[in-house]
Backbone as CSV, one residue per row, in Angstrom:
resi,resn,N_x,N_y,N_z,CA_x,CA_y,CA_z,C_x,C_y,C_z
1,MET,-196.468,-76.139,39.327,-195.965,-76.264,40.124,-194.805,-77.161,41.181
2,ASN,-193.363,-77.188,40.525,-191.846,-77.339,40.981,-191.752,-75.789,41.500
3,ALA,-191.602,-75.764,42.977,-190.849,-74.458,43.334,-190.131,-74.039,42.978
4,SER,-188.995,-75.213,42.405,-187.375,-75.292,42.253,-187.472,-75.264,40.324
5,SER,-188.288,-74.513,39.642,-188.107,-75.382,38.330,-187.865,-74.099,37.603
6,ALA,-186.879,-73.260,37.406,-186.244,-72.433,36.817,-186.672,-71.471,35.248
7,THR,-187.326,-70.020,35.239,-187.936,-69.247,34.279,-186.706,-69.575,33.768
8,PRO,-186.765,-69.370,32.270,-185.921,-68.469,31.071,-185.024,-67.706,31.791
9,GLY,-185.229,-66.760,32.731,-184.211,-65.660,33.316,-183.392,-66.255,34.097
10,GLY,-184.009,-68.241,34.611,-182.887,-68.562,35.614,-183.268,-68.275,36.987
11,LYS,-184.115,-67.611,37.038,-185.045,-67.467,38.445,-186.426,-68.670,38.890
12,SER,-185.685,-69.716,40.176,-186.937,-69.886,40.121,-187.927,-69.366,42.143
13,LEU,-189.042,-70.103,41.528,-190.039,-69.545,43.562,-189.103,-69.579,44.988
14,ASN,-187.963,-70.755,44.923,-186.797,-71.470,45.722,-185.721,-70.686,45.954
15,SER,-185.516,-69.945,44.538,-184.287,-68.804,44.773,-184.642,-67.782,44.578
16,ILE,-185.938,-67.335,44.625,-185.618,-65.881,45.618,-186.560,-65.651,46.916
17,LEU,-187.098,-67.019,47.512,-187.640,-66.706,48.805,-187.149,-67.140,50.036
18,ALA,-186.686,-66.871,51.329,-186.014,-66.823,52.037,-186.482,-68.421,53.180
19,LYS,-185.854,-68.517,53.176,-185.867,-70.152,54.149,-186.318,-69.617,55.843
20,GLY,-186.122,-68.227,56.415,-186.104,-68.411,57.245,-185.257,-68.397,57.973
21,ALA,-185.030,-68.201,59.888,-184.058,-68.946,60.710,-184.753,-69.752,60.855
22,ASN,-183.691,-71.028,61.068,-184.127,-72.445,61.563,-184.878,-72.425,63.059
23,THR,-185.873,-73.136,63.059,-186.693,-72.846,64.189,-186.860,-74.639,64.363
24,LEU,-186.713,-75.190,63.734,-187.151,-76.461,63.555,-186.060,-76.571,65.026
25,SER,-187.055,-78.497,65.911,-186.943,-78.670,67.007,-185.459,-79.748,66.159
26,LYS,-184.449,-79.737,66.638,-183.016,-80.803,66.579,-183.952,-82.501,66.843
27,ILE,-183.722,-83.315,65.909,-183.631,-84.470,65.476,-183.422,-85.575,66.657
28,TYR,-183.120,-85.191,67.475,-181.651,-85.410,68.308,-182.067,-85.611,69.589
29,ASP,-182.451,-83.704,69.633,-183.451,-83.447,70.870,-184.799,-84.505,71.153
30,THR,-185.599,-83.843,69.728,-186.332,-84.408,70.639,-186.910,-86.336,70.504
31,LEU,-185.585,-86.566,69.982,-186.057,-88.705,69.417,-185.847,-88.527,71.646
32,LEU,-184.529,-88.182,72.262,-184.593,-88.666,73.716,-185.356,-87.736,74.356
33,SER,-185.677,-87.043,74.204,-186.955,-86.265,74.915,-188.433,-87.667,74.969
34,PHE,-188.172,-87.514,73.210,-189.252,-88.392,73.252,-189.469,-90.508,74.018
35,ARG,-188.349,-90.799,74.600,-187.679,-91.757,75.996,-187.335,-91.388,76.472
36,SER,-188.103,-90.035,77.335,-187.329,-89.910,78.327,-188.256,-89.933,79.520
37,ASN,-189.828,-90.630,78.946,-190.463,-91.390,79.934,-190.465,-92.532,80.236
38,ARG,-191.844,-92.750,80.666,-192.185,-94.246,80.792,-192.964,-94.666,79.821
39,CYS,-194.181,-93.515,79.185,-195.088,-94.023,77.815,-194.669,-92.558,77.028
40,ALA,-195.309,-93.196,75.917,-194.456,-91.959,74.461,-195.446,-91.995,73.708
41,LEU,-196.447,-91.053,72.938,-197.323,-90.970,71.794,-196.903,-90.179,70.357
42,SER,-196.780,-90.832,69.238,-196.641,-89.753,68.142,-197.842,-89.950,67.068
43,CYS,-197.548,-88.828,66.175,-198.782,-88.089,65.111,-198.800,-86.665,64.087
44,ASP,-199.098,-87.526,63.246,-198.735,-86.740,62.295,-199.867,-85.592,62.400
45,VAL,-199.716,-84.011,61.930,-201.093,-83.399,61.646,-201.306,-83.360,60.908
46,SER,-202.370,-84.298,60.211,-202.626,-84.406,58.698,-202.787,-82.719,57.869
47,MET,-202.970,-82.574,57.097,-202.748,-81.891,55.707,-202.149,-80.730,56.507
48,ALA,-200.806,-80.520,57.508,-200.430,-79.347,57.850,-200.229,-78.501,56.988
49,TYR,-199.497,-78.445,56.209,-199.255,-76.653,54.384,-200.059,-76.281,54.365
50,ASN,-201.143,-77.871,54.007,-203.008,-77.043,53.484,-203.543,-76.921,54.620
51,GLY,-203.199,-76.696,55.769,-204.633,-75.667,56.287,-203.655,-74.619,57.622
52,LEU,-202.400,-74.712,56.936,-202.220,-72.761,57.391,-202.204,-71.507,55.644
53,ARG,-203.060,-71.109,56.539,-203.201,-70.179,55.005,-202.304,-68.918,54.288
54,LEU,-201.737,-68.318,53.848,-200.605,-67.476,53.794,-201.211,-65.889,54.131
55,ASP,-200.190,-65.197,54.515,-200.231,-64.051,54.704,-200.982,-63.395,53.249
56,SER,-201.699,-62.040,53.710,-202.200,-62.083,52.342,-200.715,-61.321,51.005
57,THR,-200.025,-60.626,52.301,-199.065,-59.821,51.242,-198.328,-60.659,50.426
58,HIS,-198.536,-62.502,50.851,-197.631,-62.436,50.926,-197.562,-64.291,49.570
59,LEU,-199.159,-63.037,49.109,-200.064,-63.856,48.211,-199.352,-64.325,46.148
60,LYS,-198.728,-63.291,46.892,-197.992,-62.867,44.561,-197.323,-63.620,44.249
61,PHE,-196.572,-64.420,45.290,-195.240,-65.558,45.249,-195.952,-67.295,45.288
62,GLN,-197.397,-67.363,44.666,-197.684,-68.288,45.366,-198.673,-67.964,43.599
63,ARG,-198.205,-67.302,43.174,-199.559,-67.392,41.961,-199.177,-67.776,40.761
64,TYR,-200.086,-68.695,39.664,-199.911,-69.078,38.462,-201.190,-69.165,37.670
65,LEU,-200.547,-69.135,36.369,-201.487,-69.526,35.098,-202.162,-70.023,34.677
66,TRP,-203.193,-70.919,34.192,-203.702,-72.576,34.081,-204.849,-71.826,32.845
67,ARG,-204.896,-72.951,32.031,-206.022,-73.298,31.396,-206.417,-74.696,31.390
68,LYS,-207.642,-74.648,31.749,-209.069,-75.775,32.375,-207.993,-76.760,31.155
69,ASP,-208.697,-77.900,32.162,-208.168,-79.171,31.071,-207.342,-79.273,30.917
70,MET,-205.996,-78.402,30.524,-204.594,-78.224,30.234,-205.417,-78.485,28.811
71,ASN,-205.948,-77.860,28.542,-206.228,-77.923,26.641,-205.365,-76.005,26.257
72,PRO,-205.213,-76.390,25.209,-204.524,-75.382,24.850,-205.277,-74.125,24.215
73,SER,-206.298,-74.390,24.397,-207.480,-73.141,23.264,-208.571,-72.848,24.093
74,ASN,-208.426,-73.283,25.353,-209.124,-72.720,26.335,-208.722,-71.314,27.302
75,PRO,-209.319,-70.332,28.341,-208.585,-69.203,28.433,-207.524,-69.012,28.676
76,ILE,-207.075,-68.720,29.529,-204.844,-68.821,30.632,-206.491,-67.587,31.763
77,MET,-206.266,-68.706,32.954,-206.648,-68.169,34.252,-205.928,-67.716,34.463
78,VAL,-205.669,-66.452,36.471,-205.096,-66.798,37.079,-205.628,-67.260,38.602
79,MET,-204.385,-68.025,38.974,-204.449,-68.619,40.005,-204.216,-68.294,41.404
80,ILE,-204.148,-68.497,42.995,-203.721,-68.383,43.570,-203.676,-69.165,44.818
81,ILE,-202.368,-69.761,44.805,-202.181,-71.173,46.030,-202.572,-70.330,47.429
82,LEU,-203.358,-70.648,48.247,-203.786,-70.006,50.006,-203.070,-70.278,50.647
83,THR,-202.353,-71.285,50.449,-202.511,-72.115,52.282,-200.512,-72.839,51.568
84,LEU,-200.052,-72.665,52.550,-198.395,-73.585,52.019,-198.346,-74.948,51.938
85,ILE,-197.115,-74.469,50.189,-197.407,-75.754,49.960,-196.252,-77.334,49.387
86,TYR,-196.098,-78.210,50.128,-194.084,-78.587,49.618,-194.052,-78.375,48.786
87,GLY,-192.676,-78.463,49.188,-191.767,-78.743,47.734,-191.171,-76.596,47.668
88,VAL,-192.060,-76.187,49.020,-191.595,-74.241,48.639,-190.246,-74.041,50.417
89,LYS,-189.283,-73.744,49.724,-188.361,-73.547,51.186,-188.422,-73.164,51.491
90,PRO,-188.813,-72.116,52.004,-189.552,-71.953,53.440,-191.109,-72.699,54.773
91,SER,-191.408,-73.605,53.731,-192.797,-74.009,54.329,-192.783,-74.542,55.622
92,GLY,-191.440,-75.250,55.984,-191.598,-75.904,57.005,-191.124,-74.612,58.848
93,GLN,-190.109,-73.724,57.901,-190.290,-73.504,59.087,-191.587,-72.518,58.977
94,GLN,-192.310,-71.715,57.953,-193.834,-71.001,58.059,-194.481,-72.141,58.586
95,THR,-194.063,-73.559,58.991,-195.496,-74.212,59.644,-194.452,-74.511,60.467
96,THR,-193.825,-74.188,61.589,-193.248,-74.104,62.715,-193.722,-72.881,63.598
97,VAL,-193.739,-71.943,62.579,-193.988,-70.559,63.739,-195.677,-70.909,63.463
98,GLY,-196.601,-70.772,62.991,-197.984,-71.208,62.602,-197.886,-71.633,64.035
99,PHE,-197.564,-72.920,64.359,-197.632,-74.118,65.469,-197.405,-73.226,66.437
100,GLY,-196.541,-72.609,66.824,-195.924,-71.961,67.555,-197.200,-70.596,67.929
101,ARG,-197.432,-70.013,66.531,-198.661,-68.930,66.930,-199.948,-69.536,68.054
102,LEU,-200.605,-70.978,67.122,-201.322,-70.854,67.577,-201.204,-71.973,69.324
103,ALA,-200.240,-72.042,69.698,-199.194,-72.623,70.656,-199.970,-71.173,71.782
104,ASP,-199.427,-70.508,71.284,-199.803,-69.129,72.557,-200.785,-68.504,72.514
105,TYR,-201.696,-68.733,71.203,-202.773,-68.024,71.359,-204.211,-68.898,72.488
106,CYS,-203.758,-70.586,72.536,-204.493,-71.343,73.259,-203.486,-71.575,74.347
107,ASP,-202.486,-70.649,74.927,-202.112,-70.715,76.170,-202.790,-69.699,76.812
108,GLU,-203.080,-68.394,75.920,-204.154,-67.174,76.566,-205.162,-67.461,77.373
109,HIS,-205.309,-68.613,75.938,-206.975,-68.924,76.091,-207.725,-70.210,76.192
110,HIS,-207.214,-70.493,77.058,-207.146,-71.955,77.325,-206.598,-72.455,78.328
111,PRO,-205.523,-71.670,78.895,-204.950,-72.453,79.501,-204.989,-73.916,80.168
112,GLN,-206.213,-74.270,80.267,-205.777,-75.926,81.163,-205.530,-76.260,79.932
113,HIS,-204.629,-76.289,78.845,-204.752,-77.139,77.600,-203.016,-76.556,77.668
114,LYS,-202.722,-76.108,78.378,-201.341,-76.189,78.083,-200.273,-76.932,77.939
115,GLU,-200.942,-78.352,77.945,-200.166,-79.791,77.893,-199.731,-80.190,76.105
116,GLY,-201.147,-79.645,75.252,-201.245,-79.801,74.263,-199.920,-78.666,73.574
117,SER,-200.565,-77.612,73.936,-200.120,-76.623,73.474,-197.944,-77.206,73.938
118,ALA,-197.929,-77.164,74.406,-196.817,-77.705,75.131,-196.416,-78.891,73.901
119,ALA,-196.922,-79.752,73.444,-196.869,-80.801,72.859,-196.565,-80.089,71.142
120,LEU,-197.574,-79.081,70.980,-197.640,-78.811,69.632,-195.924,-77.431,69.220
121,ARG,-195.615,-77.379,70.321,-194.477,-77.002,70.494,-193.336,-77.094,70.173
122,LYS,-192.840,-78.865,70.571,-192.576,-80.015,70.450,-192.319,-80.692,68.684
123,ALA,-193.476,-80.314,67.653,-193.716,-80.553,66.501,-192.001,-80.293,65.502
124,TYR,-191.912,-81.552,65.073,-190.504,-81.827,63.653,-191.520,-81.433,62.420
125,MET,-191.849,-80.821,61.813,-192.637,-80.102,60.753,-194.269,-80.041,61.139
126,ASP,-194.424,-81.046,60.692,-195.692,-81.460,61.327,-195.482,-83.307,62.389
127,ASP,-194.734,-83.826,62.436,-194.425,-84.657,63.752,-195.109,-84.292,64.592
128,VAL,-195.504,-85.040,65.608,-195.644,-84.846,66.806,-195.019,-86.052,68.220
129,ALA,-194.003,-85.894,68.591,-193.915,-86.807,68.812,-192.632,-86.363,70.758
130,VAL,-194.586,-87.104,71.705,-193.229,-86.393,73.057,-194.078,-87.853,74.323
131,ALA,-193.248,-87.492,75.422,-193.286,-88.604,76.208,-193.994,-88.360,77.330
132,ALA,-194.893,-89.239,78.331,-195.362,-89.167,79.433,-195.287,-90.023,80.433
133,GLY,-195.205,-89.666,81.711,-195.319,-89.684,82.732,-195.939,-91.560,83.259
134,SER,-197.691,-91.093,81.994,-198.134,-93.351,82.125,-199.010,-92.188,81.386
135,LEU,-200.253,-94.068,80.754,-200.525,-94.231,79.363,-201.881,-93.526,79.881
136,ALA,-201.978,-92.678,80.820,-203.709,-91.644,81.424,-202.663,-90.676,80.654
137,ALA,-202.158,-90.400,81.208,-201.185,-88.549,80.581,-200.927,-88.543,79.781
138,ALA,-200.344,-90.152,78.590,-200.539,-90.001,76.854,-201.704,-89.540,76.522
139,HIS,-202.139,-90.552,76.826,-203.972,-90.086,76.668,-204.641,-88.478,76.621
140,ALA,-204.363,-87.964,78.021,-204.475,-86.777,77.926,-203.366,-85.575,77.547
141,THR,-202.913,-85.744,77.074,-201.861,-84.695,76.196,-202.522,-85.241,74.738
142,ALA,-202.348,-85.958,74.180,-203.527,-86.457,73.009,-204.500,-85.631,72.945
143,ALA,-205.915,-86.196,74.317,-206.861,-85.441,73.391,-206.753,-83.649,73.910
144,SER,-205.753,-83.120,74.673,-205.060,-81.725,74.750,-204.974,-81.633,73.416
145,LEU,-203.943,-82.544,72.909,-203.602,-81.344,71.144,-204.546,-81.461,70.428
146,THR,-205.688,-82.303,70.981,-206.123,-82.276,69.486,-207.749,-80.778,70.272
147,PHE,-207.668,-81.014,71.549,-207.995,-79.154,71.362,-207.102,-78.385,70.474
148,VAL,-206.596,-78.063,70.696,-205.509,-77.106,70.786,-205.228,-77.176,68.884
149,LEU,-205.420,-78.590,67.923,-205.237,-78.698,67.264,-206.594,-77.464,65.603
150,ALA,-208.079,-78.090,66.413,-209.333,-77.447,66.320,-209.611,-76.461,65.880
151,LEU,-208.650,-75.879,67.342,-209.013,-74.605,67.197,-208.679,-73.699,66.248
152,ALA,-207.743,-74.287,65.308,-207.141,-73.412,63.922,-207.601,-74.961,62.868
153,GLN,-208.381,-74.982,63.177,-209.058,-76.790,62.242,-207.962,-77.493,61.548
154,LEU,-207.578,-78.343,62.978,-206.099,-78.452,61.942,-207.140,-80.007,63.034
155,LYS,-206.166,-81.094,62.829,-206.908,-82.845,63.116,-205.679,-83.688,62.881
156,VAL,-205.953,-84.546,63.639,-204.111,-85.797,63.306,-205.396,-87.053,62.800
157,LYS,-204.771,-87.558,61.827,-205.357,-88.970,61.334,-205.667,-89.883,62.950
158,CYS,-204.683,-89.928,63.559,-204.363,-90.925,64.691,-203.371,-90.643,65.741
159,PHE,-203.989,-91.373,66.486,-202.378,-91.011,68.479,-201.901,-92.569,67.820
160,THR,-200.126,-92.669,67.683,-199.852,-94.316,68.541,-199.409,-93.924,69.842
161,PHE,-199.214,-94.730,70.820,-199.460,-94.542,72.538,-198.543,-96.033,72.619
162,SER,-197.224,-95.936,73.292,-196.575,-97.089,74.427,-197.899,-98.299,74.227
163,GLY,-197.008,-99.597,73.697,-198.058,-100.456,73.940,-199.069,-101.211,73.663
164,SER,-199.385,-100.339,72.302,-200.867,-100.328,71.553,-199.213,-100.516,69.810
165,SER,-200.813,-101.302,69.869,-200.240,-101.917,68.018,-200.939,-100.698,66.910
166,PRO,-200.279,-99.774,66.350,-200.615,-98.570,65.574,-201.748,-99.282,64.510
167,GLU,-202.507,-97.593,64.389,-203.485,-98.579,63.270,-203.099,-98.407,62.022
168,GLU,-203.948,-99.203,60.898,-203.310,-99.193,59.699,-203.205,-97.816,58.582
169,ALA,-203.973,-96.455,59.179,-203.521,-95.568,58.684,-203.137,-95.303,58.525
170,VAL,-201.729,-95.428,60.534,-200.122,-94.884,59.682,-199.056,-95.716,60.205
171,SER,-199.504,-97.510,59.946,-199.345,-98.566,59.550,-199.455,-99.086,58.846
172,SER,-198.338,-99.524,57.842,-198.306,-99.963,56.359,-198.552,-101.962,56.393
173,ASP,-197.492,-102.133,57.591,-196.840,-103.500,58.050,-198.043,-103.581,60.237
174,GLY,-198.355,-103.537,60.613,-199.356,-103.061,61.868,-198.168,-103.277,63.058
175,THR,-197.194,-103.020,62.766,-195.742,-103.156,63.669,-195.080,-101.656,64.190
176,TYR,-195.070,-101.468,62.066,-193.710,-99.582,63.034,-194.511,-98.651,62.539
177,VAL,-194.372,-97.704,62.803,-194.827,-96.299,61.821,-193.689,-95.230,62.156
178,GLY,-193.206,-94.351,61.224,-192.439,-93.631,60.952,-192.147,-92.457,62.195
179,LEU,-191.108,-92.663,63.138,-190.814,-91.570,63.118,-189.767,-90.403,63.455
180,LEU,-189.266,-89.396,62.421,-188.400,-88.409,62.884,-186.934,-89.230,61.746
181,GLY,-187.689,-90.729,60.257,-186.772,-90.637,59.904,-186.690,-92.108,60.657
182,TYR,-186.654,-92.678,61.460,-186.144,-94.026,61.820,-188.481,-94.408,62.054
183,LYS,-188.381,-95.481,62.421,-189.590,-96.557,62.862,-189.360,-96.810,63.994
184,TRP,-190.767,-96.549,64.660,-191.022,-97.038,66.096,-191.949,-97.899,66.095
185,ALA,-191.801,-99.003,67.027,-192.729,-100.155,67.379,-193.288,-100.282,68.112
186,PRO,-194.093,-99.286,68.670,-194.564,-99.013,69.682,-195.423,-99.972,70.923
187,GLU,-195.774,-101.504,69.869,-196.006,-102.154,71.224,-194.571,-103.179,71.850
188,LYS,-193.933,-103.197,71.660,-191.916,-103.523,72.280,-192.104,-102.053,72.945
189,ASP,-192.281,-100.893,71.937,-191.327,-99.159,72.712,-190.009,-99.513,72.056
190,THR,-189.436,-99.946,71.144,-188.640,-99.584,70.240,-188.260,-99.289,69.057
191,ILE,-187.315,-97.850,69.241,-186.989,-97.479,67.525,-185.890,-98.019,66.532
192,HIS,-186.512,-98.762,66.358,-184.786,-98.794,64.840,-184.700,-98.173,63.923
193,LEU,-183.836,-98.566,63.201,-183.149,-97.387,61.784,-184.676,-97.884,60.615
194,ASP,-184.554,-97.174,59.976,-185.911,-97.239,58.822,-184.343,-97.316,57.707
195,VAL,-183.925,-98.483,56.863,-183.015,-99.197,55.801,-183.970,-99.017,55.145
196,LYS,-183.945,-98.156,53.484,-184.678,-98.790,52.806,-183.556,-99.734,52.117
197,ASP,-184.772,-99.938,51.066,-183.916,-100.885,50.221,-183.122,-99.896,48.753
198,LEU,-182.116,-100.627,48.737,-181.066,-100.295,47.825,-181.169,-100.430,46.229
199,TYR,-181.184,-99.768,45.950,-180.889,-99.775,43.940,-179.814,-99.469,44.030
200,PHE,-178.958,-100.179,42.909,-177.100,-99.674,41.822,-177.976,-100.102,40.664
């Protein structure tokens, strides 16, 4: 299940797959946009990779052999992972493209939810961080984004808003939530470096 693990011939899944054009939002631009208005909201799309199915012509790249219970006496089965998975080089770009297609579909068929599709287009991988002119507008964006994601059977764990304490589901300490490699204290609405413990 390690896409970087080499075969005896020296190739790995990651060595033969193209990463694709870099269409990810720039973290700097996303953070500037996040601070560009009075209120902000953030969320993670739950199981984003596992919610995006591969095109049938690409299933061959995620075919693998399996023995039930890892027991060598059991017969070998051919299995296929049908969705994107973490650790595979193009998964990040494919997620961005999938979100873009979902946003385009929503704009065409549900134009009243353009705010939600615009927020989804600003996602960095599975993280959404956007600004709004007021707390009411931020909640309206969250409701619209919830509608857009539901079109693809996707959802978020919860939303975090400026001026509010984060929910336990997204905060281990009740103060901070992760924000594109930084820490956001939503109640005080401040962003901090996320300095990890160093071990030598």
